[in-house]
N, C-alpha and C positions, 0 to 999 in steps of 0.2 A: 781855117784861121781867118777867113773873111766873114764868117757868121757873127751876127750880133748876140745870138743867143746860143750856147753850146748844145751840141746834139746830145742826146741821151747816150749813156755808156753802152747801153744794149739796144741795138737797133733791129727791130723785127718787122715783118709784114704788117703787123697789128699797129705797131707805133707809126708806120707810113699811112695807115688808114685814118688814124687820128689826125695826122698832119694834113692830110688831103681835106678831110672834113672841115678842120679849123681854117684852112686857107680859103676854101669857098665861103665859109660863113662870114669871114673877116672881109671878103671881097663884096659882100652885100647880097649873096645868092638868097634868093626866095627860100625860107626855112621848109616849106612843104615839098619844093623840088629837091632840095638837099636831103630831105627825109626819103624821098623816092630813090634818089641815086644811091644812098647808103644801104637801102633795103630794109630799112626800120619799120616796123609795123606801128611804132608809137613815137611821136614827135618829141617826147621827153628824153627818149635814149639819144636822139640825134643832138638835142640842145644841151642836155644836162651832162652827158658822158662823152660826147664826141667833140663838140664844137668848144674849144677851149678859148678864152680870151686872155688879153694882156692889159696892163694899165695903159700901154700906148694906144690900144685900139679904143678903150674906153674914153680916154682924153680926145682923140680925134673925133670920136661921135659926139661928145659934148660939145666941141668947138663947131661942129656942123650944125648942131641944133641952136646954138646961139647965133650964128651967122645969118 
């Protein structure tokens, strides 16, 4: 009830894997380090399929660039 975004109706270990990757990416982790941690041989897998973004994250990044 305290979450801003509702959790998925079906929670699996794979869902948690996506959440883990997204959280680290949004925290600013180096993408190559994140790729290594996730065990992906291709950076596109990490960035395009696992590291999801939100409009809030995008707005924060734009404000950071303007400042």
